[in-house]
N, C-alpha and C positions, 0 to 999 in steps of 0.2 A: 669836316673838322678832324684834325688828327687826335687820336686817342693815345694816351701814354701807355707804353708797354706794361703789362701787369707784372707783379712781383711774385716771387716764390713765397708761399704761405709759411715756409719753414725759415728760410734765411733772409727773406725780405729783399734779396737782391733782384734786380730785373731778371726776368727769365733768360734773357740772352746772355747773362753773365753767371747764372746759377750753375754750379758744378753738377747738381743732380739733373738739371734740365739738359746740360751738355751731354751727360751720360745717356739720357733718353734719346737725344738726337743721334748719338753714335750708334745706339742700338737700332734706331730706324735705318741708319745708313748700313749697318751690318745686315739688316733684313733685306735691304735693297741689293747688297752685295750677293746674297744667296740667290736672289732672283736673277740678277744679271749674270751670275756665273753660268746659269742655264742658257742664256742667250748671248754669252760673251762672243762666241764665234760669229754671231750675226752683227756685232757692234764694232769689233776691233778694226775691221778693214776701213772704217770711216777715217782713220788716221790718214790714209793715203789720199782720201777724197777731200778732206777739209783742212788739213794742217797748212796747206799752201794757198788756201782761199780765205777770204775775210769772213770770219764768223765770230760772234761774241760768245765766248765761253763763260763770261761772268755770270755767276749765280748757279752754275751747274754744280751738282753735288760732286765732291772730290772723287768718290768712288767711280762715277761715270767717266770723269776726265781721265782717271788712271786707266780705266779699261780702254778708252779710246786711244790712249797713247802707247798701248802695248803693241808689239809687233806680231803679225800673224799673216799666214798665207791663205786664210779662208776668204773666199770670194762670194759667199752665199748672201743673197739679197742685198747686194752692195747699194743699190739705189735706195731701197727702203731704209736701210740703216742710216744712210746719209740724211735722208729726210727726217728720220726719227730724232737725230741729234738737234737739228734745227727746231723741230717741234718742241723738244724739251726746253731749249733756250727760249722759245716764244712763251712757253708756259711760265718760265721764271720771270720774264720781262712783264708779262701780264700781271703776275702776282705782285710785282712792285708797283705797277700803275694803279691797281685798284686798292688803294691803301685803306679806305674805309671798310670795305668788305673784309680785307685781310685782318684788320684789327678786330672786327666782329668775331672772326674765327678764333683769334687769339684770346679774346674775352671768353668765348665759349669753352675753350680749353682750360683757361684759368678758373672758370667757375667749377668745372669738373674736378680740377686739381684741388681747389680750395674745399669743395664739399666733401671729397673723399680723402683728403689729406694724403694723397698719393699721386705719384706721377704715372701710375699704371691704370689703364682703364679696362673695365670688364668688357665682355663681348657686347652686352646690351648697351653700355655707355658708348662704346665705339659706334654701334649702329645708330644710336640717337644722335651722336655727333655727326655722323655721315649724313643723316637725313637733313640736319640743319645746314651742313656744309653744301649739300646739293642744292638746297633751297636758296641759299644766299649767294653761292659763288659759281658752282661748276657749270650749271646750264648756261648762265649768262656768259661765262668765260669761254665756254665751248663755242658758242655762237661768235663771240668776238674773235676767237682764235681762227675760225674758218675765214673770217674777213681779213685778218692780219696775214694769213698765209699767202694772200695774193701779192704781198710785198716781198721782193727778194727771190721769187721763184719764177721760172719761165712757164709757159703754158703747158709744156709736157710734164713738168714736175707737179704742177697743180692738178693735172688730170690723174697722175699717179696717186696723189693724195686722195682725190675724190673717189678713185676706184678702190683704194685700199684702206687708208686710215679711217675714212668716214663711211666705208661700206661694211659689209658683214664678214670681212676676212678675220678669222679668229685670231690669227697671230697679231695683226695690227690692233685689233680691239684690246688684246691683252696688254700691248704696249701702252695704249691710252690708259688702261686700268692702272698700270703701274705708275704712269705719270702722275696720277692723282695722289699717290702716296707721298710724292715730294712735298705736298702741301699739308700733310698731316703732322700733327704733333701729339701722337698718342702711341701706346704700345700695349702689348699683352704677351707675357712670356709663356703662357700655359697652353693655349688651344691651337690646334692646327688650322682653325679658321682664319688665323692672322694672315695667312698667305692667300686667302681667297677673296676678301674684300668685296662683298656683294655690291652690285651696281644698280642704282635705281633707274638708270637710263636704259630702257629696254631696246634691244636691237631687233629689227623687224623679224628676222628669221627665227629668233628664239621665242617669239610670242605665240607661236602656232600650237605648241604641244604642252600646254599647261596642265593637261590631264595626266601627263606622265611625269614631268619633272618640274619641280619648283625652282625657278631660276634665281630666286633670292638666296637660296641656301643650297646645301649639297645633298639633299634627300629627295628621292622620288616620292610621288604621291599616287595613291590608288584609291579610287572612290572618294577623293577629297581628304584622305588621311595619309599621314607620312608612311612611306613604304620603303623598306630596304630589301632588295632581292638578294637571296643567296641561291645561286643557280648551279646546275651541273650540265655538262654537255653529254648528249646521247644521240646516236644516229640510227634511225629506224632500219636502214639498209644493212646494218652490220650484225643482224641477228634474225632468226626466223620470226615471222609475224606473231606466231603463237607465244613468243617470249616477251613481247612488248610489255604486257601488263606486269609481268614479274619484275622486270628491270625498273619500270617506272614506280611500282609500289615500293621497291627497296630504296629508291632515291627519295621518295616522299617520307619514308620512315627515318631517313637520315636527317630530316629537318629542313630539306630544301623546299623552297616555295616557288621555284621557277626552273624551267629547263631551257637549254639553248640547243638549237639543232640546225644543221645545214640542209639545203636542198641540192641533191646531186643531179644536175641537168642531164648528164649522159645516161643515167639510169632511166630517165623518163623519155628520152628521145634517142634510143639506140639507132633507129633508122630515121633519117631526116624527114620531118613532117609527120611521123607516126608517133603518137604519144601513149605512154603506158602509165596509168595510175592504179594498177591492180596489185594485189598481194602485198609484198613488202614495199611497193611503190605508192601505196595508198596514203598519201600525205594528209589528206583531210581526216581520215579515220584516226591516224596517229595523233594529230593535234587535238582532235575531239576526245580521245582517250586520255591524253594528258590533262585536259580541262576537267574531265569527269573526276579524275583522281584529286584535283585541286590546284594544279600548277597554272601559272601564267607562262607564256612562251616568248623567248627571244629568238627571232627567226632570221637566219642568214641565207638569203636566196641567191647570192652570187651576182652575176652569172659564174664568176670564178670563185672557187671556195677553198682551194688547196686541200686541207684535211687529210693529207697522206693518201689521197684518192687518185686513181688513174687520171692523168691529164688535168688535175685540179678541178675535176668535175665537168670540163668541156667535153662535148661529144667528139668522137674520133673523126667524124666526117668533115669537121672544120679544116682538117689537114689535107683534104682530098686535092684541092687546087690551091697551090701556094702562090699563084701569080700575083694577086693583089691584096691578100689578107694580111692584116696586122692585128695582134691580139691586145686586148685591154687598152684600147685607145680609139680615138675618133677615126674609124675606118668603115666605109660603107658596107663592105662585104661582111665583116664581123658583126657590125651593128644591125644589119638586116636580120641575121640569124638570131641575135640576142633579142631584138624587138619582137620578132615572131614568137619566140619562146616565152617571153614575159607576157605577151598577149594571151597566152594559154594558161600560164601559171598564176599570175597575180589575181585574175578574177576568182580563182578558187580560194585565194587567201582572204580577199576583202571581207566576206561574211564572217571570217574567223578573227578579225581585228577586235581588240578589247572594246572599242567604242561601239562595235556592232554586236556585242554580246559574246564574242569569242575569247580565246585565251591569249592572242598575240598582242603583246604590249609594245613591241618595237621591232623594226625591220632593218637589217644591215644593208648598206650600199657597198657593193663590191666586197673586197676582203683583203685587209692588210696591204692596201694599194701603195702605201709609202715604201714598201719593200720592192716595188717593181720599177724598172728603169724609165717608163714612159712619162710619169708625172704629168698626166694630161687632165687638167681640171675641167676642160670642156667635156671630156668623156664621162667623168663622174657626175658632172652636172646633168648630162644627158640621161644617165641612169636615174638620178634623183627625179628628174621630170617624168620619166616613164613610170616610176614607182608612184608618184603623186597622181599621174593620170589614171592609173588603174586602182590605186588604193585610197585615193582621196587626199585632199590638202591637209587633213588633220592627222595623217599617219605620222607616227614618231619614227624618224629615221636616225641611224647612227653609223659611225665608222669605227673600225678597230685598227690600231697600228702599234708597232713596237714603241717603247717609251724613250724616244729620242727625237730631238727637233727635226733632224733630216728625214725621219720617217713621217712624222706628223705634217711636215711642210707639204709633202706631196699627197698624203693620205686623207687629209681633211677635205670636206666638201661643204660648201655653203648650203645651209639648210638641213644639215645632218649633224647630230651631236657627236663630238669627238671623244673616243675612249682609247685606253691603252691596254697592253697586255704584258705580263712578266711573270716570272716564277719565283722560287725561293731565294732567300739571301739577297733580296733586292732592297735598296734604300727606298722605301715607299714614299717618303717625303719628296725625294728627288724625282721619282717616277711620276708622281702626280703633279709636281710642278710643271712638268712638260705638258701634261694634259691641260693644266690651267692656262698655259700659253695659247692654247687653241680652243679651249672651252672654259672661259673665265667664270661662267655661271653654271649652276646645276650640279648634279651628283658627281662624286668621284666614282669611276667605274674601271675595274679591271675585267675586261671581257674574256681573257684567257689566263687563268692562274693555273700553273702546271703542277699537278701532283705526281707526274711521271713524264715519260717522253716516248717518242716513237722508236722502233727498232729497225735496224738496217742489217741485211744479210752480211755476215762476216765481222760484225762489231758486237761486243758484249751487250747483253740485255741491259737496257736503261733502268736504273732503280733510283728512287728519290727517297730520302730519309723522311719518315713520318714526323719526327721531332722538328725538322726544318720546315716542313709543310705547316705544322700547327703554329709555329712561331710567327711566320710571315702572315698566315691567314688570321691569326689573332690580332696582329697589328692592324690589319685592314678592317676587320669587323669592329674593333674597338672604337674606330673613328667614323663608323657609319658608311664605309665603302660598300658599294654594290659590286658583288664579285661573282664571276662564273668560273667554276672549276672545270678545266678542260684537260682530260676527259674524266667524267665521273664514272661512266661505263664506256669502254672502248669497243669491245666486240671483236669482230673478225672480218678481214678482207676476203670474203668468200669468192671463189671463182678467179677471175682475172682483174680484180678491182684495185689491187694495191698499186701505189705509184712509186716514184723514185725522186731522190734529191740529186742536185748537181754535185759533182761532175759525174754523174751516173752512179748513184748508190741506191739500188732497188730496196724497197721496204718489204718487211716480212708479211706473211699472211696473217699472223696474229696481230691484232690491234689492242692487245691487253693494256698497254700504256702504263703498266704498274699502277693502275687506277684503283680507287676505293672499292669498286665492284669489278671482279676479274672478268676475263674474256668469257668464262663459262657461267657468269652470273653469280659468283660467290662473293659474299661480303668478307672483308678481311680486317686485320687490326687497324689499317689505315682508315677504313670506313668508320670503325667504332671510335677512333680518336677524333675524326672530323665531326662525327655526330655529337660527341660529348662537348666539343668546343662550340658548335652551333647552339647547343642547349644553354650555354652561358648567356646568349644574346636574344634568344627567342624560344618560346615554348615548343617542345618536341611533340610530335603526334602521339596520341594516347594508344594508338594501335601498335601491337608488337611488331618487331622486325620480322619480315618473312624469312623463312628458313631457306637454306641453300638446297638446290636440286640434288638429287641422288646421282652419284657418279658410279659407274660400274666397269669392271674389267671383264670383257667378253672373251679374252684369251687370244690364242693364235688362230690365224686364218690362212689356209693354204691357197696360194695363187699359182697359176700356171701361165706360161707364155701362150698368147693368142695370135698376135699378128705384129709385124713390124710397123712402125709408125709411117714409114715411107710408103709402103704398099697400101696402107689404109687410106692415107690422104689421096694418093694417086687413083685409087679405085672408087672413092666416095666424094671426091672434090666436086662442089657445085659449079665450079668455073675454072677453066684453064685458059691461058693466053700465051701466045708466042710473040716475041719481040726481039729486035736486034740486041738491045741492051736491057738489063734488069730494071724492073719498076718497083716502086715502093708499095708497101701494104696498102696504103690509103688509095693510091692510084688504081689498085686492083680491086678495091671494094672490100678489103679485109681489115677488120678491127683488131682482134686479139689472136691469141694462140699461134698458128704456124702458117707459113707459106713454103712450098717446096719449089726451089729454083733448080732447073736441070739444063745441062748442055752436054754436047758430045765433044770429047777430047780426041781428035783424030791424030793422035801422036802416041805411038807405042813406047816412046822413050820418056814417059812422064816421070818415071821414078827418079827421085833426087831433085826434081824441080820445085820451085817455091811458089806457092799459091798465096797471093796477097789479098786478104779480106778486110782491108782497112775501112771499107764502107759498110761494115756490118752493124745492124741495130736490131737486136741486142746480142743475141747469142746464136752461133751457127754450128750445126752438127753436120760435118762434112763426110760424105761417103763416095767411094768409087764403086759404082754398082750399088750393092746393099751392104758393103763392108765399110765400117767406120775407119777413117784415117786421121781424125782429130776433131778438136773443138776450138772455135774462135769466140772470144768474148770481148766486147767493146771496152769493158772496164779493166782489161788486162792487156796492155799494149804488147807484151811479149808473146801473146797467143794469136795475134791477127795475121801472122805469116807462118804458114804451115809448109813444111817440107814433105812432099809426097814420098812415102816409104814403099808403097805397093807398086808392083809392075803394072803397066798398061797393055793395051792391045790396039788393033787398028781402029776400033771405035769403043772408047771407054766412056760410060756415062758418069759425069760428075753431078752428084745430087747434093744440094745444100738445103737442109731443113733449118729455116730461120725462125727463132722464137722471139716473140714480143714479151719482155719481162716486166713491162709496166712503163707508161710514159711519165716523163718528168711532171711533177705537180707543183714545183716551186722553182723560183729563180727567174732570171731575165730571158732565158732562151726556152720558150715553150714550143718551138718548132721541132719537137722530138718525134720525127717520123720514123717508121719502122721498115725493116726488110734490108735489101741491098740498096743503099742510097747512092752508091757510086759504082763505077765499073770494077770488076774483079780481073786481076791479071795473073798470068802464069809465066814466071820468069820475065816479067815486064811486058808481056804481050796481052792486050785486052781480049778477054773471052767474049764471044758474041753468040747470037742465035739461041736465046733462052726460051724455055717453056716454064711457065709459072702456074702452079696449081694452088689455089687458096683452100684453106680448111673451112671457111665460112663459119657457120655456127655448130660444126660437127662436135666441138669439144666444150660447148657451153654446158652441156649435160654429158653424162657418161656415154662414150661411143658405143654404138650398137652394131649388130650385123657383122661381127668380127669373123673373118675367114682365116683359119689357121694356115700360116705359111708352111712350106715344107721344112721340117725341123733341121734338115741338113743345111738350110740357108740361114739358120738362126745365128745371129752374132750378138752375144750378151753385152757387148760394148757399144752397140748401136741403139738408137731410140726404139723401144718396143712397148707393146701394150700387154699387160697381164691382168688377169681377173680371177676371182674365186668367190665362193658362196659360204655363208654361215647362217645359223639360225639363232633367233632370240626367243626365249620362252617367256619373257616378261609380258604381262598384259599391258603394262605401260613401260616401254623401253626407257632406259636411263641414258643420260649423256655419257659419252666416253671420249677417248682420245686415241687417234690412230698413231701408232708408234712405228715409223718406217725403218726399224732396225731391231734385230734380235740377237741374243747372245750367240746362237748357233750359226746364223746366216750372215751377220754383219749388216752394213748399211745398204738401204736403197739410197742412191746418192742424190738425185735431183729429178724432180718431175711434178706431176699433177695427180691428185688422188680424188676418187669419187666414192661416195657411199650411196648405193642404189643409183638414182639418176643425178644426185646432187654433187656439184663441184665443190669440194672442200677447200680447194686452193692449191697453191704451190708449196712443195716441200723441198728442203735443201739441207738435210741434217749434217752433211759433211762440212757445210759452211757455218751453220749455226747463226745466231744463238738458239733459234727456234728448232725444236726437233719434232714434237708432236703436232698433230692437227686436231683442233677441236671438232668433235662430231656430235651435233645435237641429237638427243634421243628422239625428238619429234620426227627425225628423218629416217628412223629405223622402223621396219615393219614388224609388228608384234605377231608372234606365233606363225610367221611365214618366212620364206627364204629372203635373205638379204645378200646383196652383192657388193664386193669391193673391186674397183678397177684402178689400176695404176699405170700411168704413162711414164715409164722410166726413161729418161733422156740420156743418161750417161752409162751407168753400169749397174745392173741389178745384182742382188746377192745370190741369184740363182747360179751364176757362173755358167758352166757348161750343162748344168742340170735344167730340166724343163720346168721344175716346180721349186717354189720356195715359199716363205711366209712373211706375214706382218703380225703385229700385236695390237689388240685393242685394250688399253689400260685405263686406270681410273684416276691418274694424276697427270697433269701437264708437265712438259719439260720445255721451258722457254729460255733457260739461262745456261745453255751449254757454253763453256769457255771457247772463245774464238781467238784468232791471231791478233785482233785489234782489241785492246782492253778498254779504251776510253773514247768518248766522243763528246763534243761540246754540247751541253744541255741548254735548252731554252733559247738558243741563239741560232738564227740562220742569217748569215751575212748576205748582203746584196751581192749578186753575181753580175 
């Protein structure tokens, strides 16, 4: 029996003619417009697919028809968009066919309107109405729709629908979710939940992790209670183990209740099949310490992690044989290594899961996979299955991607909760609308909110305004967003651990990140402002903020020339090999530091000829005998062809010391092998018969057993090793900063510095922005002799003198002006 349309309680006109009701419908369509603007590029191409085919657009909302009829060159998900339009049409037709149920819904709306004397519904009224709606209409219509879809589609299209629309694909689920709004006649102008529309129909893959996330709303739960995490990123590898507690205590005092951390695969498996979980690699101890302090942990195990870390966390030996390997996709060579590593790592993590009494509440699958070219969902599904195999079916998995459909399209993984990342001055409503396309239920999550940014050699120090941070962070916290601040403490890329961005932009040793806690562990004004903001939303710890560690200027230290780098490597190399043509670092078994490539030029007329080093990765120090004739750098195309200015003789040794400055950790091309990766030519003639001597692990710690060269052979412009001693009278040595420049001597230009045995990392003050190297006090010897060793690669301030000095100061210098003043913050485009 047909029920008469209800009338407006105000004007008594039928609702379909009521101006207020029309205004309401327009607002609903406006809301839909906002949603569809985020997926517009996925819809507009349907024009080319359907305008010349028979399809009934009757009943489609005007805004959808308008979108379809706009021109566009975007071809993304063409087939799925095509099917979507047909699905919407079927929904509309079904809506007309089931008139009794339709009228019941209108009656329910009318009752709410009449009862509240308003055309606007509260959140609870909306939820009540939705419950009634689902009970009366949606489930039955959904079943009917599946049957109706067999009409008008061929078998291939039906299979596509079964695989996508009615499967757990987050994008298509979100489309279905929004289809439901076409049948709604309610609105709410005030709450952000209006774009979320919780769904009573549970999808299989979302039902497994109820202990972590409440899928009906946007809040996490912990121990059965609502829980919003405010987290900070910290990496145990980027500080001495003795400082773990200090940094974590300061993060706790800031009001954080969670930490997020990466696992660096390469640090645990430097040698294939040999695993190291000791000292700063003791992951279990670090996570247990975090739990003891009170944190829950968000764990990102990779296998790829980016993180401005050498090779994105991959071990170097994956590059040894390039015959069959492909990274971050279904490739047997790559996955065999990944699977073996996960079989070692994940069993250590399982006892630390929250369900097992540990701190780990969720584990990330891969890392920002949508920014990588492969877009291989079979690969991410494989990882998901490996994680569940070792961590159990109840483990809460998640993914992180940039806040855009093209990133999330490839980065999302069935069975893992989709989250986004972004920095300041972002429209958070738009950003989270993209997350909702792929995670229509559950909490809003920004897995990487940036209070700073990474530094690149030669580009000004990245700084982010505290006021901008607070504004965007406040916007997120006020609506219950779960947020992780990346980085809250950055630390240091000690040794050879810093990576590089495309198109080869090596990162600095300092990973200060302009973070709330500095590289040296000091809280700053940014820390205090964030802490005050957190205090608006949750109680702060009653314990006082830990004080900053003492910093001390230990003054000038005299250094003297000890040995040329060339002679040291040649006399101490663990392995040398001869070959007709040069081989890569990885083929020779070399990870970091240096390889010396030597050949004999049997040409006394070399002077004036051009040496082409186009195949250099990354930087080459070129010598005739032991005399420097120039430097070639892959990032400077004008330097890769050197004109030999020195005279030769019947047999002149050409020695090329090649430096690895850090493998690419981001971008589509991760095949960043090192050394001489192609032939070297002299005036167009290929040079052959090379001897290659690797440095092995000689420079992981300070070089020892130095034998002084004859001083008459000393070339201050060639790579050389210098060292000197100093004393510390403190019972507890303080942190300090190595300043490789003095007023009297000028710059040490580029190289590697050591304090006692410890590798402080790379310095390059002539390039900037970093000048000083952070030197932890825990690495100094109290009341005994300390040593400083410098491997200067370009030109020491000693000049023709045998001695010169460096300074140990009490303040860092990370912001020396450079030739490049700006760099795009928070965005890394797909390469």
